[in-house]
C-alpha positions as CSV (number, residue, x, y, z in Angstrom):
1,M,126.1,-94.2,207.2
2,A,124.9,-96.1,204.4
3,A,122.5,-92.9,203.6
4,A,125.8,-90.4,203.7
5,V,127.2,-92.8,200.9
6,A,123.9,-93.1,198.8
7,V,123.0,-89.0,198.9
8,P,126.3,-88.0,196.1
9,R,125.1,-90.5,193.7
10,L,121.3,-90.2,194.0
11,V,121.2,-86.0,194.0
12,P,122.2,-85.8,189.8
13,E,120.2,-89.0,189.0
14,L,116.5,-88.6,190.5
15,D,116.1,-85.8,187.6
16,T,117.0,-88.9,185.4
17,A,114.3,-91.1,186.5
18,A,111.0,-90.9,183.7
19,R,109.3,-93.6,184.9
20,P,109.1,-95.2,188.5
21,S,110.4,-98.8,187.7
22,R,113.3,-96.7,186.3
23,L,113.0,-94.7,189.8
24,R,112.6,-98.6,192.0
25,A,116.3,-98.5,190.3
26,L,118.2,-96.0,191.1
27,V,116.8,-96.1,195.0
28,A,117.8,-99.9,195.5
29,G,120.0,-100.5,198.4
30,A,119.9,-96.9,199.4
31,P,118.4,-96.4,202.7
32,I,115.0,-94.1,203.2
33,E,116.9,-91.2,204.9
34,G,119.1,-91.3,201.8
35,V,116.2,-90.7,199.2
36,A,114.8,-88.0,201.8
37,I,118.5,-86.1,202.2
38,A,119.0,-86.2,198.3
39,G,115.4,-84.7,197.6
40,A,116.2,-81.9,200.1
41,L,119.6,-80.7,198.6
42,G,118.6,-81.8,195.0
43,P,115.0,-83.1,193.2
44,R,112.5,-83.3,195.3
45,I,109.5,-84.5,193.2
46,P,111.0,-88.0,192.6
47,A,112.4,-88.2,195.7
48,Y,109.0,-87.2,197.3
49,E,107.2,-89.8,194.9
50,W,109.6,-92.6,195.6
51,M,108.6,-91.9,199.6
52,W,105.1,-91.4,199.4
53,K,104.1,-93.3,196.2
54,W,106.2,-96.2,195.0
55,R,107.9,-97.5,197.0
56,H,105.0,-99.0,199.3
57,V,103.8,-100.6,195.8
58,R,103.9,-104.3,196.4
59,L,103.2,-107.2,194.1
60,Q,99.8,-109.5,194.6
61,I,101.8,-112.1,193.3
62,T,104.3,-114.4,195.0
63,G,107.3,-116.3,193.7
64,D,104.9,-119.3,194.6
65,D,102.9,-118.4,192.2
66,L,105.4,-118.4,189.9
67,L,106.7,-121.9,190.6
68,A,102.9,-123.1,190.6
69,A,102.6,-122.0,186.8
70,G,106.1,-123.5,186.5
71,V,108.4,-121.5,186.8
72,P,111.7,-123.1,188.0
73,A,113.1,-122.4,191.2
74,G,116.0,-119.8,191.2
75,P,117.1,-116.7,190.1
76,E,114.3,-116.9,187.1
77,V,111.5,-116.6,189.6
78,G,113.3,-113.0,190.7
79,R,113.9,-112.1,187.5
80,R,110.4,-112.5,186.3
81,L,108.3,-110.6,189.7
82,A,111.2,-107.7,189.4
83,V,109.2,-107.4,185.4
84,A,105.8,-107.6,187.0
85,L,106.3,-104.9,189.6
86,D,108.0,-102.7,186.6
87,Q,105.3,-102.9,184.8
88,R,103.1,-102.6,187.9
89,L,104.8,-99.6,188.6
90,D,104.6,-97.7,185.6
91,G,101.1,-98.8,184.7
92,E,101.5,-101.5,182.0
93,I,99.6,-104.1,183.6
94,G,96.4,-103.7,186.5
95,E,96.9,-103.8,190.2
96,D,94.9,-107.2,189.7
97,R,96.8,-111.0,190.4
98,E,95.5,-112.1,186.6
99,S,97.7,-108.9,185.0
100,E,100.8,-109.5,187.4
101,L,101.0,-112.9,186.6
102,A,100.7,-112.5,183.2
103,A,103.3,-110.1,183.2
104,A,105.7,-112.5,185.3
105,L,105.0,-115.1,183.3
106,G,105.9,-112.9,179.6
107,D,102.1,-113.2,178.4
108,G,101.6,-109.4,179.2
109,P,102.9,-106.0,177.8
110,T,107.1,-105.6,177.8
């Protein structure tokens, strides 16, 4: 059901995702089946790239790393991890822990 609900929204929006981080935001909460169906009905390349390339990207750092660096527990930890993930997806930072931590702490590219 969730996939069927997501498809009408995803079909016109997939083509607007100029960056992998934007694509991540668009498909957030949508089941992979919904992305696949939207790609079959509309823009195939963004759906394909999400399913086979971008959705598997993970950070090497965790919330524990941010807590150890002095970030207070709470929603800020998740927000900072999301910033680092977006920068990683967009190729703005390297794939190493140091780059990810710098981005999450605000010391990397913005």
